[in-house]
C-alpha positions as CSV (number, residue, x, y, z in Angstrom):
1,M,9.7,-46.7,52.3
2,N,7.0,-48.4,49.8
3,D,8.0,-49.1,45.9
4,V,5.7,-46.4,44.1
5,T,4.7,-48.9,41.4
6,T,2.6,-47.5,38.0
7,P,0.2,-48.8,37.2
8,N,0.4,-50.8,33.7
9,S,-2.7,-49.2,32.3
10,T,-0.3,-45.3,32.6
11,L,2.7,-46.8,31.1
12,S,0.8,-48.6,27.6
13,A,-0.3,-44.9,27.3
14,I,3.5,-43.5,27.5
15,E,4.5,-47.1,25.3
16,K,2.2,-45.5,22.6
17,A,2.9,-41.7,22.3
18,R,6.5,-42.8,22.0
19,A,5.7,-45.1,19.3
20,R,3.1,-42.5,18.2
21,L,6.1,-40.0,18.4
22,A,9.1,-42.7,16.3
23,T,6.7,-43.2,14.3
24,L,5.9,-39.4,13.2
25,K,9.8,-38.4,13.4
26,Q,10.8,-41.8,11.3
27,N,8.4,-39.5,8.3
28,A,9.7,-36.7,9.0
29,A,13.1,-37.9,8.1
30,E,11.9,-39.6,4.8
31,Q,10.5,-37.0,4.0
32,L,14.1,-34.9,4.2
33,E,15.5,-37.8,2.7
34,K,13.2,-37.4,-1.1
35,Q,14.1,-33.3,-0.4
36,Q,17.3,-34.2,-0.4
37,K,17.5,-36.3,-3.0
38,E,15.6,-33.8,-5.2
39,F,17.7,-30.6,-4.0
40,S,20.0,-31.0,-6.8
41,S,17.9,-31.3,-9.2
42,R,15.7,-28.3,-8.3
43,L,18.4,-26.7,-8.6
44,V,20.2,-27.4,-11.7
45,S,21.7,-24.7,-13.8
46,V,18.5,-23.3,-16.5
47,P,20.3,-24.4,-19.7
48,G,19.6,-21.2,-22.6
49,G,20.8,-20.1,-25.9
50,A,24.3,-18.9,-27.2
51,A,25.6,-16.5,-25.4
52,T,28.0,-13.7,-26.6
53,R,30.2,-11.7,-24.4
54,N,30.8,-7.8,-24.3
55,S,33.9,-6.2,-23.5
56,D,33.0,-5.8,-20.2
57,G,32.8,-9.2,-19.7
58,T,28.7,-9.1,-19.3
59,A,27.4,-11.9,-21.4
60,T,24.3,-10.6,-23.5
61,I,21.4,-13.1,-26.0
62,T,19.8,-11.0,-28.3
63,V,16.3,-11.2,-29.7
64,P,17.6,-13.9,-32.9
65,Y,17.2,-16.7,-30.0
66,F,14.1,-16.6,-29.5
67,K,13.3,-16.9,-32.9
68,T,15.2,-20.1,-32.7
69,R,11.7,-21.2,-30.8
70,G,9.3,-18.6,-32.8
71,W,8.9,-16.1,-30.9
72,T,9.6,-13.4,-30.4
73,I,10.0,-10.5,-27.4
74,D,10.1,-7.3,-26.8
75,S,13.1,-5.4,-28.5
76,S,13.3,-2.0,-26.6
77,R,16.5,-3.9,-24.6
78,E,19.2,-6.8,-24.9
79,W,18.6,-9.2,-21.9
80,N,21.6,-10.3,-20.3
81,A,21.5,-14.8,-20.1
82,E,20.4,-15.1,-16.6
83,Q,17.0,-12.6,-17.8
84,L,16.9,-15.3,-20.8
85,N,16.7,-17.6,-19.1
86,F,13.8,-17.0,-16.9
87,I,12.2,-15.6,-19.8
88,D,12.6,-18.8,-21.9
89,L,11.2,-20.3,-18.9
90,G,8.5,-18.5,-18.2
91,L,7.3,-18.6,-22.2
92,Q,7.6,-22.6,-21.8
93,G,4.8,-22.5,-19.2
94,K,7.0,-23.6,-16.7
95,D,6.7,-22.0,-12.9
96,L,9.7,-20.8,-11.5
97,C,10.8,-19.0,-9.2
98,L,13.2,-15.7,-10.3
99,I,15.4,-14.2,-6.7
100,G,17.6,-11.6,-6.8
101,S,19.9,-8.4,-5.0
102,A,18.9,-5.3,-6.3
103,G,20.3,-3.8,-8.7
104,T,19.8,-6.9,-11.2
105,G,17.3,-6.1,-12.9
106,K,14.0,-8.3,-11.7
107,T,11.3,-5.8,-12.4
108,S,12.9,-5.7,-15.6
109,A,13.1,-9.6,-16.7
110,T,9.6,-10.1,-15.3
111,K,7.8,-7.0,-17.6
112,G,9.9,-8.9,-20.6
113,L,7.9,-12.0,-20.0
114,V,5.0,-10.7,-19.5
115,N,5.1,-8.6,-22.3
116,S,6.7,-11.7,-24.7
117,L,3.4,-13.3,-23.5
118,V,1.1,-11.2,-24.8
119,E,2.8,-10.4,-27.4
120,N,2.5,-14.1,-28.5
121,N,-0.4,-14.5,-28.1
122,L,0.4,-17.3,-25.2
123,L,-2.6,-16.0,-22.7
124,P,-6.2,-16.4,-22.8
125,I,-8.9,-13.2,-23.1
126,I,-11.3,-12.9,-19.9
127,Q,-14.4,-13.4,-21.6
128,P,-17.5,-11.0,-20.8
129,S,-19.3,-13.4,-18.3
130,E,-16.4,-14.5,-16.5
131,G,-14.9,-10.8,-15.6
132,T,-14.4,-9.9,-11.8
133,K,-14.2,-6.5,-10.0
134,W,-10.7,-6.7,-10.3
135,L,-9.5,-8.8,-13.4
136,K,-12.1,-6.9,-15.9
137,A,-13.5,-8.3,-18.9
138,G,-11.2,-8.6,-22.3
139,R,-7.7,-8.4,-20.3
140,P,-4.9,-11.1,-20.9
141,G,-5.4,-13.3,-18.9
142,I,-2.4,-12.6,-16.6
143,V,-2.6,-10.5,-13.1
144,L,0.8,-9.3,-11.2
145,C,0.0,-9.9,-7.7
146,S,1.9,-8.7,-4.0
147,F,1.6,-7.8,-0.1
148,T,1.0,-4.1,-0.3
149,N,-0.7,-2.1,-2.1
150,T,2.4,0.3,-2.4
151,A,4.5,-3.1,-3.7
152,V,1.4,-3.4,-6.5
153,R,1.7,0.3,-7.3
154,Q,5.6,0.0,-7.9
155,I,5.4,-2.7,-10.2
156,A,1.4,-1.2,-12.0
157,K,4.5,1.5,-13.0
158,H,6.4,-1.1,-14.7
159,F,3.4,-2.3,-16.9
160,S,0.8,-1.0,-19.0
161,K,-3.1,-0.4,-17.9
162,D,-4.3,-4.0,-19.7
163,I,-2.0,-5.5,-17.3
164,T,-3.7,-6.1,-13.9
165,C,-2.5,-5.7,-11.3
166,V,-3.9,-5.7,-7.2
167,T,-2.9,-7.1,-3.5
168,I,-3.8,-10.8,-3.4
169,H,-6.4,-9.2,-0.7
170,K,-7.8,-7.6,-3.8
171,L,-7.4,-10.2,-5.7
172,L,-9.1,-12.2,-3.8
173,E,-12.9,-9.8,-2.5
174,Y,-11.5,-9.4,1.2
175,A,-14.4,-8.1,2.8
176,P,-16.3,-8.0,6.9
177,V,-18.0,-11.3,8.0
178,F,-19.8,-10.0,10.9
179,Y,-21.0,-12.8,13.3
180,E,-21.9,-13.6,16.8
181,L,-20.7,-15.6,18.5
182,E,-23.3,-17.8,21.6
183,Q,-21.1,-17.3,25.5
184,E,-21.5,-20.1,27.8
185,D,-24.3,-18.0,29.6
186,G,-26.6,-18.3,27.2
187,S,-25.4,-14.6,25.8
188,T,-24.1,-13.3,22.2
189,V,-21.2,-11.2,21.8
190,K,-20.6,-9.4,17.8
191,T,-17.8,-9.9,16.9
192,M,-16.1,-9.2,13.0
193,R,-13.0,-10.3,10.2
194,F,-12.7,-10.2,7.0
195,E,-12.9,-12.9,4.4
196,P,-11.8,-14.1,1.0
197,T,-15.5,-13.6,-0.3
198,R,-13.8,-16.1,-3.6
199,N,-13.0,-19.6,-2.4
200,R,-13.3,-22.8,-3.1
201,L,-17.3,-21.8,-3.4
202,N,-17.1,-18.5,-5.8
203,K,-14.3,-19.1,-8.6
204,L,-11.9,-17.0,-10.1
205,P,-12.3,-17.0,-14.1
206,R,-11.3,-19.5,-15.0
207,S,-9.6,-17.3,-18.2
208,L,-6.7,-17.0,-14.9
209,R,-3.5,-18.9,-16.6
210,T,-0.2,-16.7,-15.2
211,I,-0.1,-15.3,-11.3
212,V,3.2,-13.5,-10.7
213,V,3.5,-12.7,-6.8
214,D,6.2,-10.5,-6.5
215,E,7.6,-9.8,-3.3
216,A,7.3,-13.3,-2.7
217,S,8.7,-12.7,0.8
218,M,5.7,-11.1,2.9
219,P,3.2,-13.4,1.6
220,S,2.7,-16.3,4.1
221,I,2.1,-20.0,2.9
222,E,-1.6,-20.2,4.2
223,L,-2.7,-16.8,1.7
224,I,-0.9,-19.1,-1.4
225,N,-3.1,-21.2,-0.2
226,L,-6.2,-19.4,-0.1
227,L,-5.6,-17.5,-3.6
228,I,-4.8,-21.8,-4.8
229,D,-8.8,-22.7,-3.3
230,A,-10.0,-20.1,-5.3
231,L,-8.4,-21.6,-8.4
232,P,-11.6,-23.9,-10.9
233,N,-8.3,-25.5,-12.0
234,P,-4.9,-24.7,-9.6
235,A,-3.1,-27.3,-11.9
236,A,-3.6,-25.4,-15.5
237,V,-2.3,-22.0,-14.1
238,Q,1.7,-21.0,-14.4
239,W,2.8,-19.8,-10.9
240,I,6.1,-17.6,-10.8
241,F,7.8,-16.4,-7.7
242,I,9.1,-12.9,-6.9
243,G,11.7,-12.3,-4.4
244,D,15.1,-11.6,-3.0
245,L,16.2,-14.3,-0.4
246,N,18.4,-11.0,2.1
247,Q,14.7,-9.3,2.4
248,L,12.9,-10.2,5.9
249,P,10.7,-13.1,6.2
250,P,6.8,-11.9,6.7
251,V,5.1,-10.6,10.4
252,Y,3.4,-13.7,10.1
253,G,3.9,-17.8,9.4
254,K,6.0,-18.6,7.0
255,A,7.1,-17.7,3.3
256,I,5.7,-18.9,0.7
257,L,9.4,-17.8,-0.9
258,G,10.9,-20.3,1.2
259,L,9.1,-23.0,-0.2
260,K,8.3,-22.4,-3.2
261,L,12.4,-22.1,-3.5
262,L,12.6,-26.0,-2.7
263,E,9.7,-27.0,-4.5
264,L,10.1,-25.3,-8.7
265,P,13.0,-24.3,-11.2
266,I,15.3,-21.4,-9.3
267,V,16.6,-18.7,-12.2
268,E,19.0,-16.4,-9.9
269,L,19.7,-13.1,-11.5
270,T,23.4,-12.3,-10.1
271,Q,25.0,-9.5,-12.4
272,V,24.0,-5.8,-10.8
273,Y,24.1,-2.9,-13.1
274,R,26.8,-0.3,-14.5
275,Q,23.7,1.7,-13.5
276,A,23.4,0.3,-10.2
277,L,26.8,0.4,-9.4
278,L,27.0,3.8,-9.5
279,S,24.9,4.5,-6.6
280,P,26.5,3.7,-3.2
281,I,23.4,2.7,-1.0
282,I,23.4,-0.4,-3.8
283,T,27.0,-0.6,-3.5
284,L,26.1,-0.8,0.3
285,A,23.5,-3.7,0.1
286,H,25.7,-5.9,-1.7
287,K,28.3,-5.3,1.1
288,M,26.0,-6.0,4.1
289,K,23.9,-9.1,1.4
290,N,28.0,-10.6,1.8
291,G,28.5,-9.3,5.0
292,E,31.1,-7.1,4.5
293,I,30.2,-3.8,6.4
294,I,31.8,-0.5,6.2
295,N,33.4,0.2,9.3
296,V,32.1,2.6,11.4
297,D,35.3,3.6,14.1
298,G,33.3,7.0,15.7
299,K,37.0,8.9,15.0
300,L,36.3,12.5,16.5
301,T,37.0,16.0,14.8
302,D,36.8,18.6,16.9
303,G,34.6,17.1,19.8
304,K,32.2,15.7,16.7
305,V,32.2,11.9,15.4
306,E,33.1,11.4,12.0
307,K,30.8,11.2,9.5
308,I,31.2,8.8,6.0
309,I,29.6,10.2,3.2
310,D,29.4,9.0,-0.2
311,D,28.4,11.5,-2.2
312,R,27.7,10.8,-6.0
313,G,26.0,12.9,-7.0
314,E,23.2,12.1,-9.3
315,H,24.6,8.6,-8.5
316,G,23.3,8.5,-4.3
317,K,24.9,9.9,-1.7
318,L,25.3,7.6,1.4
319,V,26.3,9.6,4.8
320,I,26.5,7.5,8.4
321,A,26.4,9.7,11.3
322,P,27.3,7.1,14.3
323,W,26.6,8.9,17.9
324,S,29.1,10.6,19.0
325,K,29.4,8.5,22.6
326,P,27.8,5.6,24.7
327,I,23.8,7.5,24.8
328,Q,20.9,4.6,26.7
329,G,17.6,4.7,24.8
330,N,16.1,6.4,25.9
331,S,18.7,9.3,25.0
332,A,18.8,8.2,21.8
333,C,15.4,7.8,21.7
334,H,15.3,12.5,21.7
335,K,18.0,12.9,20.0
336,A,17.3,10.5,16.7
337,A,13.4,13.3,16.7
338,D,15.4,16.2,17.6
339,F,18.0,15.0,14.7
340,M,14.9,14.4,12.4
341,K,13.1,17.7,13.8
342,A,16.5,19.3,12.3
343,A,17.2,17.3,8.7
344,I,13.3,18.9,8.2
345,Q,13.5,22.3,9.1
346,Q,17.3,23.0,6.7
347,G,15.2,21.1,3.9
348,I,16.9,17.8,3.7
349,F,13.3,14.7,4.9
350,D,10.6,15.6,3.2
351,V,7.9,14.2,4.9
352,Y,5.6,13.9,2.0
353,K,8.4,12.4,0.2
354,D,10.6,10.8,2.3
355,M,10.6,8.3,5.0
356,A,12.6,6.9,8.8
357,L,13.1,4.2,9.3
358,C,13.2,2.2,13.2
359,P,13.8,-1.5,13.5
360,H,10.9,-1.1,16.7
361,T,7.5,-0.9,16.2
362,N,6.2,-0.6,20.8
363,G,8.9,0.0,22.7
364,S,9.8,-1.7,25.9
365,K,8.3,-0.7,28.9
366,D,11.6,0.0,30.1
367,P,12.3,4.0,29.7
368,D,16.1,3.3,29.1
369,K,15.3,1.3,26.6
370,N,12.2,2.5,24.4
371,F,14.0,3.6,21.7
372,S,10.7,2.5,19.1
373,D,9.3,4.5,16.1
374,K,5.7,4.5,17.8
375,E,7.7,7.5,20.2
376,L,10.0,9.0,17.7
377,N,6.4,9.6,15.9
378,R,4.5,11.3,18.2
379,S,8.0,14.1,19.1
380,I,7.6,14.4,15.3
381,A,3.7,14.8,15.3
382,D,3.8,17.1,18.2
383,W,6.3,19.3,16.5
384,L,5.1,19.6,13.1
385,G,2.3,20.3,14.8
386,R,3.6,22.9,17.3
387,Q,4.6,24.6,13.5
388,R,1.6,25.0,12.1
389,K,-0.5,25.4,14.4
390,A,-3.1,22.2,14.8
391,T,-5.4,21.4,16.2
392,V,-4.9,17.9,18.5
393,Y,-8.3,16.3,19.0
394,E,-8.4,13.6,21.6
395,V,-10.3,10.6,19.8
396,I,-11.8,8.4,21.5
397,A,-11.9,5.1,19.6
398,G,-13.9,1.9,21.4
399,F,-11.3,0.9,24.6
400,M,-7.8,3.6,23.5
401,K,-6.6,6.8,23.0
402,H,-5.6,8.6,20.2
403,Y,-3.9,12.2,20.1
404,Y,-4.7,13.2,15.5
405,A,-5.0,16.9,13.8
406,V,-5.1,18.5,10.7
407,G,-2.2,18.0,8.6
408,D,-0.5,15.0,10.1
409,K,1.2,12.3,7.8
410,V,-0.2,9.3,8.8
411,L,-0.4,4.7,7.3
412,V,-4.1,3.8,6.4
413,Q,-4.4,0.3,5.1
414,K,-0.7,0.4,5.1
415,R,-0.9,3.4,2.6
416,E,1.3,7.0,3.3
417,A,-1.9,9.8,3.8
418,I,-2.9,13.1,5.1
419,I,-5.3,13.4,8.2
420,V,-7.2,16.7,6.2
421,G,-10.6,16.6,8.0
422,I,-11.4,16.2,11.9
423,Q,-15.4,15.7,13.0
424,W,-17.2,15.0,16.6
425,N,-19.2,11.7,15.5
426,R,-22.9,12.5,16.0
427,S,-24.1,8.3,16.8
428,Y,-21.4,8.8,19.4
429,S,-21.9,7.3,23.3
430,G,-19.3,6.6,25.0
431,K,-16.9,8.4,27.2
432,R,-16.4,11.7,26.5
433,P,-13.1,12.8,25.5
434,I,-10.8,15.8,26.3
435,S,-12.9,18.9,25.1
436,A,-10.1,20.8,22.5
437,E,-11.8,23.9,22.3
438,T,-11.0,23.7,25.9
439,Y,-7.5,23.1,26.1
440,S,-4.4,22.3,24.1
441,L,-3.1,18.8,23.6
442,D,-0.1,17.3,22.8
443,R,0.6,14.4,21.3
444,W,1.2,11.5,24.6
445,G,-2.1,13.3,25.9
446,G,-1.1,15.9,27.8
447,A,-4.1,18.6,28.1
448,R,-2.8,22.8,28.7
449,K,-5.7,24.0,29.8
450,R,-6.1,27.4,27.0
451,A,-5.4,30.9,28.4
452,S,-7.6,32.5,26.1
453,A,-10.7,32.0,23.9
454,E,-9.2,31.3,20.7
455,K,-10.9,30.5,16.1
456,L,-12.9,27.3,16.8
457,S,-11.7,25.7,14.0
458,A,-14.8,24.3,11.7
459,A,-14.6,21.0,13.4
460,E,-14.8,21.9,17.3
461,A,-17.6,24.6,16.0
462,Y,-19.3,21.6,14.3
463,E,-18.4,19.9,18.3
464,Q,-19.8,23.3,20.5
465,E,-23.5,23.4,17.8
466,H,-24.4,20.0,18.7
467,A,-23.4,19.4,22.3
468,E,-26.7,19.5,23.3
469,T,-28.4,16.9,20.4
470,D,-25.0,14.9,21.7
471,V,-25.5,15.0,25.3
472,D,-29.4,14.2,24.2
473,A,-28.1,10.9,22.0
474,I,-25.8,9.5,25.2
475,L,-28.3,9.8,27.8
476,Q,-30.5,7.7,25.1
477,S,-28.3,5.7,24.5
478,L,-27.9,5.0,28.5
479,V,-31.3,3.2,28.8
480,S,-30.6,1.3,25.4
481,T,-31.2,-2.5,25.3
482,E,-28.9,-2.7,21.6
483,T,-25.9,-0.6,22.8
484,T,-24.1,-3.3,24.5
485,V,-20.4,-4.1,24.9
486,E,-19.0,-4.7,22.2
487,D,-21.2,-1.7,20.0
488,R,-18.9,0.0,22.4
489,K,-16.0,-1.7,21.4
490,Q,-16.5,0.0,17.9
491,S,-17.6,3.1,17.6
492,C,-15.3,6.7,17.6
493,S,-15.3,9.7,19.3
494,H,-14.8,10.9,15.9
495,V,-14.7,11.3,12.4
496,I,-11.2,11.2,10.4
497,K,-11.0,12.3,6.4
498,V,-8.0,11.6,5.0
499,R,-6.3,11.7,2.3
500,F,-3.6,9.6,-0.1
501,I,-0.6,10.2,-1.0
502,N,-0.2,9.1,-4.5
503,G,2.9,9.5,-6.0
504,G,1.4,14.0,-6.7
505,D,3.3,16.4,-5.0
506,P,1.8,16.6,-1.7
507,T,3.0,20.5,-1.1
508,T,-0.4,21.5,-2.6
509,W,-2.4,20.4,-0.2
510,T,-3.6,23.3,1.9
511,P,-4.8,21.9,5.5
512,H,-8.7,21.9,5.4
513,D,-11.4,20.8,8.3
514,S,-13.9,20.8,5.8
515,Y,-15.2,17.5,3.9
516,E,-15.4,19.1,0.5
517,T,-15.2,17.3,-2.5
518,D,-11.4,15.9,-3.5
519,E,-12.1,14.2,-6.8
520,D,-8.0,15.0,-7.6
521,Y,-7.7,12.3,-4.8
522,E,-8.2,9.5,-3.5
523,T,-9.5,10.0,0.3
524,M,-11.1,7.6,2.9
525,T,-13.1,8.6,6.0
526,L,-12.5,6.5,8.3
527,E,-15.6,5.5,11.4
528,S,-15.2,2.5,13.3
529,A,-12.8,2.0,16.4
530,G,-10.9,-0.4,14.3
531,D,-10.3,1.7,11.6
532,V,-9.0,4.2,13.7
533,N,-7.2,1.8,16.0
534,E,-5.4,0.7,12.7
535,M,-4.1,3.7,12.0
536,L,-0.9,5.2,12.5
537,F,1.6,8.6,12.0
538,G,3.5,7.5,9.1
539,Y,6.5,9.7,9.6
540,V,8.7,7.1,11.0
541,I,7.7,3.0,11.0
542,S,9.3,-0.1,11.0
543,V,11.0,-1.7,8.0
544,H,8.5,-4.7,8.0
545,K,6.8,-2.4,7.5
546,S,8.5,-1.3,4.2
547,Q,9.0,-3.5,2.3
548,G,8.1,-3.6,-0.9
549,S,7.9,0.5,-0.8
550,E,11.1,2.8,-2.1
551,W,11.4,6.3,-0.9
552,R,13.6,9.5,-2.5
553,K,15.2,9.3,1.0
554,V,15.4,7.4,4.0
555,F,17.1,7.4,7.2
556,I,17.5,4.5,9.4
557,L,18.0,4.7,13.7
558,I,19.4,2.6,15.0
559,H,20.8,1.8,18.3
560,S,22.0,-0.5,20.7
561,V,18.3,-1.9,22.3
562,H,17.5,-2.8,18.9
563,S,20.4,-5.5,18.5
564,Q,18.1,-8.4,19.0
565,M,15.7,-7.2,16.2
566,C,18.5,-6.4,13.6
567,S,20.0,-8.8,11.4
568,R,21.6,-8.7,7.7
569,E,18.0,-9.4,6.1
570,L,16.9,-6.8,8.4
571,L,19.0,-4.3,7.4
572,Y,19.6,-5.4,4.0
573,T,15.9,-4.1,3.6
574,A,16.2,-0.9,5.4
575,I,19.3,0.2,3.1
576,T,17.1,-1.0,0.0
577,R,14.6,1.3,0.5
578,A,16.4,3.9,-0.6
579,A,16.2,6.1,-4.0
580,K,18.8,8.1,-4.3
581,E,19.5,9.0,-0.7
582,L,20.6,7.5,2.6
583,Y,21.1,8.5,5.5
584,I,22.0,6.2,8.5
585,I,22.2,7.3,12.7
586,C,24.2,4.1,14.7
587,E,26.7,3.7,17.0
588,P,30.2,3.3,15.9
589,D,32.8,0.2,16.2
590,R,35.4,1.5,19.3
591,G,37.8,-0.9,19.7
592,M,35.9,-4.8,21.4
593,K,32.5,-3.4,21.2
594,T,30.9,-3.6,17.9
595,G,28.4,-1.4,17.4
596,T,25.1,-2.1,16.0
597,L,24.9,-1.2,12.3
598,T,28.4,-3.6,11.5
599,K,26.9,-6.6,14.3
600,A,23.9,-6.8,12.0
601,A,26.0,-7.1,9.3
602,K,27.4,-10.7,11.0
603,T,23.5,-11.6,11.6
604,P,22.7,-13.3,9.2
605,R,19.2,-14.6,9.7
606,L,19.6,-17.3,7.1
607,K,23.3,-18.7,7.2
608,G,25.3,-18.6,4.2
609,N,26.7,-16.2,1.7
610,T,25.6,-17.3,-2.0
611,L,22.4,-19.5,-3.5
612,V,23.0,-23.1,-2.4
613,E,24.0,-22.2,0.8
614,K,21.0,-21.0,2.0
615,L,19.0,-23.3,0.5
616,A,20.5,-25.9,2.5
617,S,19.7,-23.8,5.9
618,L,16.7,-23.3,4.3
619,K,15.7,-27.3,4.2
620,E,17.5,-27.5,7.8
621,K,15.4,-25.2,8.5
622,F,12.1,-26.6,7.3
623,A,13.3,-29.7,8.4
624,Q,14.1,-28.1,12.6
625,D,10.3,-27.1,12.0
626,A,8.5,-30.6,11.3
627,A,10.4,-32.2,14.1
628,E,8.8,-29.8,16.1
629,A,5.8,-30.4,14.6
630,A,5.7,-33.7,15.1
631,K,6.6,-32.9,18.5
632,K,3.8,-30.9,19.3
633,Q,1.2,-33.3,17.8
634,A,2.4,-36.3,19.9
635,L,2.0,-34.1,23.3
636,E,-1.7,-33.4,22.2
637,E,-2.6,-36.6,21.2
638,D,-1.0,-37.9,23.8
639,E,-3.1,-35.9,26.8
640,G,-5.9,-36.2,24.5
């Protein structure tokens, strides 16, 4: 057998690739060593004033401390030593990270800092010549921003209207940009994406001095970099990042909070206020944070699983109800849907004020494991629709089909809303949907022919009246050279009008099919396939979508099929969404078999319980990611 030799050119390429990989690894190691040296200095305790010890053991520093520096502060309350450290550093103009678990007063400390910056005239005023759509002229040069509208509304409640509170995307004035991409065959394809109009060529006001990023565990590094690009002088801007290290990271990209915790001084709020500790929900959240969950033993009483109930009246209520027996995911999903229907009937769950959470958003292809918010939403929407005898429409958006009715609760742009009108789209030229006049539809697309003619709704009457015209439009579109596959993708069979639930009393709303002006409520009309396809039912949402939101009552529905997704951070995030009452439906701990709730409490995404331990874990994770990136880059260069 002849020896197989490797050409010298190939050996040379391999050696170069190996040398390149070694260089990249060395660079990553040096960078990690540099971070390690700086790590301890970034975690030094922030110096504060002389704290007075209260009878309950808490430390408090009052207003006179600030007067020694020539500053004044909102005297409506007293500040503990940790909050004061944060306000003090913020008044000095330093970039900061403020972290703390539920009930530690992050919002109060933020309010104290913002008000102090304004009262001490430490912020410039935005000039008329540089005002933007959201940063109005005459307001202080500070903005409180977050990733979602819901998170913004939560923090905006604590500030005056003179303080700008807006999402990061609105601050950057995202707008649709249309493109035509040339294909290999020479044809062009239309496409669209949202891009920031505030960028390097169109800067934000120079008077913007302080940016506060709330719920900083949600925005990605990439999004914050876009915001930095839009600043005239980034070095002159003070950054404040506020978040909870125990919550979930963003779905896409790396969280900015993790990076900034390794770069900036950190103030951690550890003192849980007595008012918060009175809540069984906050108590459970802190047990979950520390991996100390209530044991769900699943003892049977009269054939039913004993519920763990902690009812503290006005301070909150906690109910943990395990499944009575082992049950497959699909069956458990139906049981959970039945539970939610019963809760609605009994007045325990208000679909417009409360929320149910589920880890999975799309379910599994295995029918025995299909326990998702999508399936739960369909069941609840179908049942509620039958209760109010609603007409269900098949809405064709591009190549997708949806089944909606007037009165459905939905999520539009991550905001809760109600469908108040569904109307035939006269400009639609695609496949004809199933007629709601002829067939009674369910939320899965099942069609049953109506036994007799029923009174038509306003939308159905419109559809019938203009049926001939619409057919003519379809015929015309068939001979039109302008109709393309891309047009089909963006077309929608119906126009849907929604009304947002903005914290008012939604029970005063009366379902209707008309398009009358609703001056007292914010509305939106959805016409394109993209907008309709992004709309979701809003009775049950994933835990990721719930971040930054809070509801009066929250129902958490979990099962063993969710075990791979359930972490300590996910359950902690879900628990802290409830303000007054929390209901957890889960599996019990039976013998050696640990239920999903208990298992999640013992499975943290970041190792450790203390801040130093979590940051060490975070630093290690960043180092691993850097090594993986270096390896990938080396392989790509080798292939090139």
